[in-house]
C-alpha positions as CSV (number, residue, x, y, z in Angstrom):
1,M,12.5,-20.3,8.4
2,S,15.9,-21.7,9.2
3,Q,18.8,-22.0,6.8
4,H,21.9,-24.2,6.9
5,K,25.0,-22.1,7.3
6,E,27.8,-24.5,6.7
7,I,28.8,-24.9,3.0
8,N,31.5,-27.2,1.5
9,T,32.7,-25.3,-1.6
10,I,34.4,-27.3,-4.3
11,D,36.3,-26.3,-7.4
12,P,35.5,-29.0,-10.0
13,A,39.1,-28.8,-11.2
14,S,40.5,-29.7,-7.8
15,I,38.9,-33.1,-7.5
16,S,39.1,-36.3,-9.5
17,Q,36.8,-37.1,-12.3
18,Q,35.3,-40.0,-10.2
19,E,34.6,-37.6,-7.3
20,L,33.1,-35.0,-9.6
21,H,31.0,-37.7,-11.2
22,G,29.6,-38.7,-7.7
23,Y,28.7,-35.1,-6.8
24,L,27.0,-34.4,-10.1
25,L,25.0,-37.5,-10.4
26,S,23.9,-37.6,-6.7
27,A,22.8,-33.9,-6.7
28,V,21.3,-33.6,-10.2
29,A,18.6,-36.2,-9.6
30,P,16.2,-37.8,-10.1
31,R,16.9,-38.1,-13.8
32,P,14.5,-39.6,-16.3
33,I,15.8,-42.7,-18.1
34,C,16.2,-42.9,-21.9
35,F,16.1,-46.6,-22.7
36,A,17.5,-46.3,-26.2
37,S,17.3,-49.1,-28.9
38,T,19.6,-48.6,-31.8
39,I,21.0,-50.6,-34.8
40,D,24.3,-50.6,-36.6
41,K,24.9,-50.6,-40.3
42,D,25.0,-54.5,-40.3
43,G,21.7,-54.8,-38.6
44,N,23.0,-55.6,-35.1
45,V,20.5,-54.3,-32.4
46,N,21.7,-52.6,-29.2
47,L,19.6,-51.6,-26.1
48,S,21.0,-49.4,-23.4
49,P,19.8,-47.0,-20.7
50,F,21.0,-43.4,-20.3
51,S,20.1,-40.9,-17.6
52,Y,21.5,-37.9,-19.2
53,F,18.2,-37.4,-20.9
54,N,15.2,-35.1,-21.2
55,L,12.6,-33.5,-23.5
56,F,13.8,-30.2,-24.9
57,S,11.2,-29.1,-27.5
58,V,7.6,-29.8,-28.4
59,N,7.5,-28.1,-31.8
60,P,9.4,-29.8,-33.2
61,P,9.3,-32.7,-30.7
62,I,13.0,-33.1,-29.7
63,M,14.5,-35.3,-27.0
64,I,18.2,-35.3,-26.1
65,F,20.2,-38.0,-24.5
66,S,24.0,-38.3,-24.0
67,P,26.1,-41.4,-24.3
68,S,29.3,-40.3,-22.5
69,R,32.7,-41.5,-23.3
70,R,33.8,-44.1,-20.8
71,G,35.7,-42.7,-17.9
72,R,38.1,-45.5,-17.4
73,D,39.5,-45.8,-21.0
74,N,37.9,-43.0,-23.0
75,T,36.2,-45.4,-25.4
76,T,32.8,-44.7,-26.9
77,K,29.6,-46.8,-26.4
78,H,27.8,-48.9,-28.9
79,T,24.8,-46.6,-28.8
80,L,26.8,-43.6,-29.9
81,E,28.6,-45.6,-32.7
82,N,25.2,-46.9,-33.9
83,V,23.4,-43.5,-34.2
84,L,26.4,-42.2,-36.1
85,E,26.0,-45.1,-38.6
86,V,22.2,-45.3,-38.6
87,K,20.6,-42.1,-37.6
88,E,17.6,-43.6,-35.9
89,T,16.6,-44.6,-32.4
90,V,13.7,-45.6,-30.2
91,I,13.5,-44.0,-26.8
92,N,11.6,-46.4,-24.6
93,I,10.3,-45.1,-21.2
94,V,11.1,-47.2,-18.2
95,N,8.6,-48.1,-15.4
96,Y,9.0,-50.1,-12.2
97,D,7.9,-53.4,-13.7
98,M,10.9,-53.5,-16.0
99,V,13.5,-51.6,-14.0
100,E,15.6,-54.7,-13.2
101,Q,15.7,-55.9,-16.8
102,M,16.6,-52.4,-17.8
103,S,19.5,-52.4,-15.3
104,L,20.7,-55.8,-16.7
105,S,20.8,-54.4,-20.2
106,S,23.3,-51.8,-19.0
107,T,26.0,-54.5,-18.8
108,E,28.7,-53.8,-21.2
109,Y,28.3,-56.8,-23.5
110,G,30.6,-57.2,-26.5
111,D,29.9,-56.2,-30.1
112,G,27.0,-57.8,-31.7
113,V,25.3,-59.0,-28.5
114,N,21.6,-58.2,-28.4
115,E,20.6,-56.8,-25.0
116,F,16.9,-57.6,-25.8
117,V,17.9,-61.2,-25.6
118,K,20.1,-60.8,-22.5
119,S,17.5,-58.9,-20.6
120,G,14.5,-61.0,-21.7
121,L,12.7,-57.9,-23.0
122,T,10.4,-58.2,-26.0
123,Q,11.7,-56.9,-29.3
124,V,8.9,-55.3,-31.3
125,P,9.3,-53.9,-34.9
126,S,8.9,-50.2,-35.2
127,D,6.8,-48.5,-37.8
128,K,9.0,-45.7,-39.2
129,V,12.5,-46.5,-38.0
130,K,14.8,-49.5,-38.2
131,P,15.6,-50.1,-34.5
132,P,12.9,-52.1,-32.7
133,R,11.1,-50.9,-29.6
134,V,10.7,-52.5,-26.2
135,G,7.3,-54.3,-26.0
136,E,7.2,-53.9,-22.2
137,A,7.6,-50.1,-22.2
138,P,4.5,-48.1,-21.3
139,V,5.5,-45.5,-23.9
140,A,8.0,-45.6,-26.8
141,F,9.1,-42.9,-29.1
142,E,10.4,-43.7,-32.6
143,C,12.9,-41.0,-33.5
144,V,15.2,-39.9,-36.2
145,V,18.6,-38.4,-35.1
146,D,18.9,-34.8,-36.2
147,Q,22.4,-34.1,-34.8
148,V,25.1,-35.6,-32.6
149,I,27.1,-33.0,-30.7
150,A,30.3,-34.0,-29.1
151,L,31.0,-32.0,-25.9
152,G,34.6,-33.0,-25.6
153,D,37.1,-35.8,-26.5
154,G,38.3,-36.8,-23.1
155,P,37.0,-39.4,-20.6
156,G,33.5,-38.7,-19.3
157,A,32.7,-36.2,-22.2
158,G,29.1,-36.3,-23.3
159,N,27.7,-36.6,-26.8
160,L,24.3,-35.0,-27.3
161,V,22.0,-37.0,-29.5
162,L,19.2,-34.8,-30.7
163,A,16.3,-37.2,-31.5
164,K,13.2,-36.0,-33.3
165,V,10.0,-37.9,-32.5
166,V,8.3,-39.3,-35.6
167,Q,6.0,-41.9,-34.0
168,I,4.6,-42.6,-30.5
169,H,3.4,-45.8,-29.0
170,V,1.3,-45.7,-25.8
171,K,-0.1,-48.8,-24.0
172,K,-3.8,-48.2,-23.4
173,E,-3.6,-49.6,-19.9
174,F,-1.7,-46.4,-18.8
175,L,-4.3,-44.0,-20.0
176,D,-7.0,-42.4,-17.8
177,A,-10.7,-42.1,-18.6
178,E,-10.0,-39.0,-20.8
179,G,-7.4,-40.8,-22.8
180,K,-4.4,-38.9,-21.2
181,L,-1.4,-40.6,-19.7
182,D,-2.1,-41.4,-16.0
183,T,0.9,-40.6,-13.9
184,P,0.2,-42.9,-11.0
185,K,-0.5,-45.8,-13.4
186,L,2.7,-45.2,-15.3
187,D,4.7,-45.9,-12.1
188,L,7.9,-44.5,-13.7
189,V,11.4,-44.8,-12.3
190,A,14.3,-42.3,-12.3
191,R,18.0,-42.5,-11.7
192,M,19.7,-41.2,-8.7
193,G,23.4,-41.4,-7.7
194,G,25.4,-44.6,-7.2
195,N,23.1,-47.7,-7.3
196,W,20.0,-45.7,-6.3
197,Y,16.8,-45.2,-8.2
198,C,13.5,-43.6,-7.2
199,R,9.9,-44.6,-8.0
200,A,7.3,-42.0,-9.0
201,N,4.3,-43.6,-7.3
202,G,2.5,-43.6,-3.9
203,D,3.5,-41.0,-1.4
204,A,6.4,-39.8,-3.7
205,L,3.8,-38.2,-6.0
206,F,2.2,-34.8,-5.0
207,E,0.6,-31.9,-6.8
208,I,1.3,-28.2,-6.4
209,P,-1.1,-25.6,-7.8
210,K,0.8,-23.4,-10.3
211,P,-0.2,-19.9,-11.3
212,I,0.1,-20.4,-15.0
213,R,-2.4,-17.7,-16.1
214,T,-2.4,-15.6,-12.9
215,K,0.3,-14.2,-10.7
216,G,0.8,-15.2,-7.1
217,I,1.1,-12.5,-4.5
218,G,4.6,-13.6,-3.7
219,V,6.3,-14.4,-0.3
220,D,7.3,-10.7,-0.1
221,M,3.7,-9.7,0.4
222,L,3.3,-11.9,3.5
223,P,3.6,-10.2,7.0
224,E,7.1,-10.0,8.3
225,A,6.3,-12.2,11.3
226,V,5.1,-14.9,8.8
227,R,8.2,-14.6,6.6
228,N,10.4,-15.1,9.6
229,S,8.3,-17.8,11.3
230,T,10.2,-20.5,13.2
231,V,7.3,-22.9,12.4
232,L,6.4,-22.3,8.7
233,T,8.7,-23.9,6.1
234,G,9.8,-22.6,2.8
235,N,7.3,-24.8,1.1
236,N,4.6,-23.4,3.4
237,L,5.5,-19.8,2.4
238,G,5.7,-20.8,-1.2
239,R,2.2,-22.2,-1.1
240,L,0.9,-19.0,0.6
241,G,2.7,-16.8,-1.9
242,N,1.1,-18.8,-4.7
243,L,-2.4,-17.3,-3.9
244,E,-3.6,-14.6,-6.2
245,E,-4.7,-12.1,-3.6
246,L,-4.5,-11.1,0.0
247,P,-7.4,-11.9,2.3
248,T,-10.2,-9.4,2.7
249,K,-11.2,-7.9,6.0
250,E,-14.3,-10.0,5.9
251,A,-12.3,-13.2,5.4
252,I,-10.0,-12.4,8.3
253,A,-13.0,-11.6,10.5
254,A,-14.6,-14.9,9.6
255,I,-11.4,-16.8,10.5
256,A,-11.2,-14.9,13.8
257,A,-14.6,-16.2,14.7
258,H,-13.5,-19.8,14.1
259,A,-13.8,-21.9,17.3
260,E,-10.3,-23.2,17.2
261,V,-8.9,-19.8,16.5
262,K,-10.9,-18.2,19.3
263,S,-9.6,-20.8,21.7
264,I,-6.0,-19.9,20.8
265,L,-6.6,-16.1,21.0
266,N,-8.6,-16.3,24.3
267,G,-5.8,-18.4,25.8
268,N,-3.3,-15.7,25.1
269,E,-1.0,-18.1,23.3
270,D,1.8,-16.7,21.2
271,A,2.1,-16.6,17.4
272,V,3.6,-20.1,17.4
273,A,0.2,-21.7,18.0
274,L,-1.4,-19.7,15.2
275,H,1.4,-20.7,12.9
276,K,1.1,-24.3,13.8
277,L,-2.6,-24.2,13.0
278,A,-2.0,-22.4,9.7
279,Q,0.5,-25.1,8.9
280,Q,-2.1,-27.8,9.6
281,W,-4.6,-26.1,7.4
282,L,-2.1,-25.8,4.6
283,A,-1.5,-29.6,4.8
284,E,-5.3,-30.0,4.6
285,G,-5.4,-27.8,1.4
286,K,-7.2,-24.9,3.2
287,T,-4.7,-22.3,1.8
288,E,-7.0,-19.3,1.8
289,D,-8.0,-19.9,5.4
290,A,-4.4,-20.3,6.4
291,L,-3.5,-17.0,4.8
292,A,-6.4,-15.2,6.5
293,L,-5.4,-16.7,9.8
294,L,-1.8,-15.4,9.5
295,H,-3.2,-11.9,9.0
296,L,-4.8,-11.8,12.4
């Protein structure tokens, strides 16, 4: 398994805020998008997206997003000002069908301008909070704001908005037969660096078995020749190490009798051929067979 040796080491204090911003947002990605609707004390509605966002607790259900101070002039955004005045928000989840309208809403319109109107998105009354929700959103979370924590007072400083979920709206078209949210149907988008986004659908989606209740054997339990393979990748080794136990002698013997394996062994080919076959089996989901093969 090869490793890249050249590293560019950077002291954050030695580069400009704009350069640091570029490194952070391009590397820490993809980031989920909080499409936050808020309201000020006079009833003016605001709608704006934030990618400094995630879920941080289930009991109680807490989401956190961060409207940062503007880098160019250190001013604060309408969303922050609104949640300080009216401690409520709706966190609308963004999917591919609405991503262009979401992007349009990020335009810095003046005070009192309703981004629902500008973006053409549907303003739907909420049940438990004053800010409306986005009708097009596959999922929307009505929240009350528990805390707002300022992380600094200079340009680019974040302000953590701790939002407690009090009501959830889920469009039925995004549920599976068991009534659970269906990830492929959701077709969510996430923020990358610069003008880039990514789409959580098609080939971008994949599953990895996770040993939640059991313990994987670990990569350290694999034969040294396997750990140092020039063919197998780190992902290949991780998948092998995720298995619960090493192969039995019987399993290894059964693999040795496999026609394709016998052909490789009888042809006196080196370990590379066996490792390539193991890699193929891993791609086909035959993890146990691949592990047995690598113990020949």
